[in-house]
N, C-alpha and C positions, 0 to 999 in steps of 0.2 A: 783746654787744649790750645786755644788761640794764644793765650799768654805764653805758653811754652814755645810756640813757633818763633817768637821774636826774642827769645833769650839770647845772650851772648852777642848782642848787637847785630843780629841777623837782619838783612834787608829783604832778600828774596833768594830763591834757589839759583844756583849757578846756571848759566845759559843752557847747557845740554839737558840738565835735569828739569829746568823750567819748561823747556820745549816738550819733554816727555809728559810732564804734568798737563800742559796745555792740550796735547793730543788726546790724553785720557779724558779731560774735561769735555772736549768736543765730541767724543764718542758717547760719553755717559750722561751728560746733562742736556736737558731739553731747552736750552737757551737759544734764542735766535742768533745772537752774535756775541761771542765771548771775545773781549778785547785781546789782541795778540800780545804775547809777552814781549818785553823790551829786550830782545836778543838780536844777534847779528849787528847790523848797522845801528839799530836802536840802542844797543848796549853802550856803545862808545859815545853816543850823543845824548844820553840821558843821565840825569843826576841820580844820586842815591835816593833822594826824596821821590823823584818820578818813578823809579823802580819800585820803591816801597808802596806808593799809591796804587800802581798797577797790580802789584801782587795782592794787596788788600782787596782790590776789586775782584780778583779771582777767588780769594778766600770767601768773599761775601756770597758767592754762588754755590758754595759747598755746604751740604747739610752735615754738620759735625755731630748731630744728635743721634744719627743712625750709623750702623756699620756700612761702609762702602769702600770700594777699592781706591778711590781718590784720597779719602781720609787715611786709609792704611798706607798708601804711598807716602804721604807727607809724614806720617808718624814714624815710618821706617827710614827716613832720610838720615844719613850720617852727617856729622858736623861739617865734614869737608864738602858736602853737597850744597852747602849754603854759601852765599856771598855775604860778607860782613862789612858793615860801614865803618 
């Protein structure tokens, strides 16, 4: 699934979608601190590489081996929900 996420030169979810994903992760994952997505002011002042690295940090916290609503959310994203480099 991870390889599928980055097809078509995808970098990360678009800001509103990424924020929704982040909120879901904060609710569902037992992580002390999940790095904030690079949205709002962070969007304009970060490179595609920085966005990609942050999104990969988020993905590393998700268990893709089991069914969960975060995995389902990402799987059901449409192509227009993604930011492409």
